[in-house]
N, C-alpha and C positions, 0 to 999 in steps of 0.2 A: 476139828475145825473150831469149836468153841474156845479152846485154849489159845489158838492163833488170834482170834478176834479179841479176846481179853488182853493178850499181850500187846496187840496193836493199840488198844485204848490206853493201856498203861504208859505207853511211850509217846503220848501226846505232847506237843509243844504248844505253849500259849504265847502269842505275840501281842505286844502293846503298840498300837499305831495311833498317831494323832494327826490332826490337821487343824485348820483355823477354827473349827467349830466343835470338834468332837475328840474324845479319847475313847478307844475301844480295845477290847481283848478279842483276838481271833484265834481259833484253833485249827483252821484250815489254811494251808499255805496258799491256795488259789485265791482266797479272799484277801490275804495279806498282799499278794502281788497286785490284785485289782486296786486296792487302796493306795499302794505305792505308785502305781501307774497314774492314778488320779491326783497325785500330788501329796499324798500322806507321807509321814515320816515314821520310821521304825524307832521306837524308844528303847525297846528291849524285848527279851523273851525269857521264858522260864519253863521248867519241866513240871512244876506243880501249880495247880490253880490258885492256891493260897498265896504263893509267891507272886504270881501274876497280878493278883489283886493288890498286893503291897506295891508292886511296881507301878500299877495304875495310879495309886495315890501319890507315889513319889513323882510320877510324871505330871500330875495335876499341880503339885507344889512347885515343881520346876517351872512349869509354864506360867503359873501365877507370879512367881518371883521375877521371871524374865519380862513379863508384860507390865510390871509396875514401875 
């Protein structure tokens, strides 16, 4: 059982979602769906948390450039 749980945790996806006021990283698909239903936009996703943080920074730069 422990190996199955560890395997599930290794296969996490990280989703970068933004709206008018926030940029966030989510790891639960239910949370992503809630944010999208509330008007959020999916910027991207990654298999590794470090890559997700890099995408978050990229999203911030994208939004900054778009809003200037």
